[in-house]
N, C-alpha and C positions, 0 to 999 in steps of 0.2 A: 468519366465524371470523377473529379478529384475531390478529396475531402477539403473543406474550406475551414479556415480558422479566423478568429477575430482577436484583436490585440488585447492584452491586459490593460487595465486602466492606467498603469504607470508608463505606458508607451503607446502613443497613438500613431506611430509611423512604422509598424512592423509590415514588411512587404506582403501583399496579398498572395503572392505565389509561394510563400513559405509553407512547407508541407508538414511542419512539426505540429502535432497535437500534444501540447506541452503540459505538464511539468511535474512539479515535485511537491512532496509534503514533508515539512519538518515538524516533528512533534516533540515538545519539551515537557517532561514531567519532573517536577522537583518539589519537595515538601520538607519542612524542617523536621529534625529528629526522626527521620525515616517514617513519618506518619503517612497513612494512605488517604488522609483527608485532602480534598481538592475542590475546586470550583469549575467543573467542566463547562465548556461552551455548549449551547443547545445542539442536539443531534441534527446532522444534515444528511439528506438523502437516505434516511432510515439506517444510517450506519450504527453499529453497536458502539457503546461507549468505550473509550480507551480505558483499559484496566478491567473490563468485564471478561468473563470466560465464555467462549463460544466453541462448542464441540470439543471441549477439553483443551482449548488453546486460550491462554490469557493474552488478549490483544494489547500490545505495547505501542504500536505505531501503525498508521495507515495512510495511503496515498490514493488519490483519485485521478483517473485519466478519462476524459470525455472523448468518445469516438462518434463521428458523424460523417455522412457522405455529402451533406449539402448545407445544413443550417450553420450560420456563422457561430462558431464555438471554439473556445480554447480550453484545454484541460484545466480543471478547477484547482485552485490552490487551497488545500485544507490545512489549516493551522489551528492547533489547540494548545493552550499553555496552562500548565498547572504550576503555580509558583509560590515560593516563599524563600527566605534567605537562610542558607546554611550559616551557622554561627559558631563561635567559640565562647564558652562561658568559663570564667576563671574565678578561683577562690584563693584562699590563703595557702592551701596546700595541694589543690588539684586543678587540673585543666582538662576540660572535656571538649572534644572536637567532633562535630557531626558532619558526615559527608552526605549531602542531600541526594535523594534519588534523581537520576537524570537520564532521559532517553531521547535521542535524536536520530533521525533518519533522513537521507536525501536520495531521491530517485533521479537517476541520470537518464535523459532522453536524447543524448547526442547521437545515438544509433537508432533512434525512432524515426522511421522514414515511410509514412503512409504512401501507398502506391496509387497510380491511376486505377480507378474502379472499373473492373470488367468481370465477365463471367468466368472466374477461375479461382483457385485457391491462392490468396494474396498474402504476401509476407509484409507485415506492418513494421518489422524491425524489432529492436531489442529494448527492453526496459531493464535497467541495471541499478541495483542498490549500491551506489558509489561510496556512501559513508553511512555508518551505523555505530552508535555508541549506546550502551545500556549498562549501567552500574548497579541495577537492582534486579537480581535474578531470583530473589526469595519471594516469589509471588504465587507459588503453586501450593497444592495440597488443600485439605478441607478448610483450613483456617487462613489460607492465602499468604502464608509466611514461610513456606518451605522452599528449599533450593530446587529450582526447576532443572530438569535433566536434558531438555532438548530445545534448540532454537528452530523456529518454524517460519517459513514464508508461504503464504497462501494467496489465492486469487479467486475472485468471483465478480459477477456483474450485478448492477443495481439500476433502478430507474424505470425501465419499461415493463410491460406486462409479461414478457417472456425472456428466455435466455437467448444469447447471440446478439448480433447487431440487428435491432428490431425494426421491422417494417410495420408501422402502426395501421396502415390502410388495409393490408391483407392479413395482419396479425400472425406473422411468422418471423423467425430470426435466422440470419446467416450464421452458422456455427463458428464459434471462436475456440481456438486452442492456444495453449501457452506451455512453455517448458524449457528446461535446459537443453543445450545442444546434445548432451550426452545421454539424454533420457527420452522415453516416449512422451510426447506432449499430452497434457491433460485437457479435457473439455472444460471450458469456462462456463460454469452454471450460474443460475440466478439466485441471488441472496446469500447471505453469510452462512445460513444453515447448510447450503450445498457447496461451500467453498472447496476448491481443489487445492491440495498441497503441492506446491512447486518444489519444496526442498525441506528436508529435516536433517539437522546436524546435531549429534550429541555434544553436550557441554561437559568438558573434563571436570572432574571433582575439584581440582585445584584452581579452577577459573572462577572469578567472582565478577568479572566484567566481560561483556560480549561485544564484538564488533563485526563489521562486514567481512573482515579477513578470516573470521572463524568458520565461515561457511565453506564447505567443500562439496562440490565445485563452487567457484565464485558465483554470487547471486546475479546472473545475467540471463534473462528469459526472453525467448523469441515468441512473438505473438502473431498468429495467422488467423485469417478469416476466410471461410469458404463461401464464395459468392457464385459457385457453379450453378446453383438452382435459384439464384436471386433475380426476380423480375425488376423491371424499371421502377424507380421510386427512391424514397429517402429511407436511410437506415441510421439508427443511433443507439447508443448504450453508454454506460459508464463502467469502467473497470476499477476495481478496488484491489490494491496490493497491500497485504498486511504482514507485518512482522509480529511474531508472538512467541510465547514460551509454553512448554508443556511438560507434564510430569513424566 
């Protein structure tokens, strides 16, 4: 039994045999004068608000990937924007320029290849943060304005009643793991409070902008699901990939 996908609204002609559970989240944060004021979109799927602190990590961007073994579904596109215009104000003797906070992230699914479902440990392929830009690293500390020391990528599941790809009929989940090729994979647990850290990279003192190239190793994560003890039926969950900063 193969995972099925349904097309995005912008394309009604995606082939049914396409095995990609797709896609990406781009998150833009910008406010004039470096202010933290914003107008966030309503929370979806009980996700924490971007900019909030969860388990010591300030969430800067997050992407959703919907997994299912039979229901027509495509990975959801999560887009939140916080906006205003950076500007230059001039006077007779001074010129002030403000560089507005800006965070963007793209999740690449070109190596995401869900397999035919069978009773085995199945490799769903790789999720890669192919681009990341963050020019506001001063969001840590008690007042939320201190330079952060670490860039963090973490993962968890959300949506069903339990962890793993969830079988709602018999109320159990097929365990999910994710990780770098060079490290021991982490269990993907339910909800942000139980998020697993995929990667933590220190931020050099002289850096004031962070990008995906700063992560060592490169942010490319293999996702596997253990269907060894999975009975016949439907399984589903939503994965959340988050980029954040910590003290």
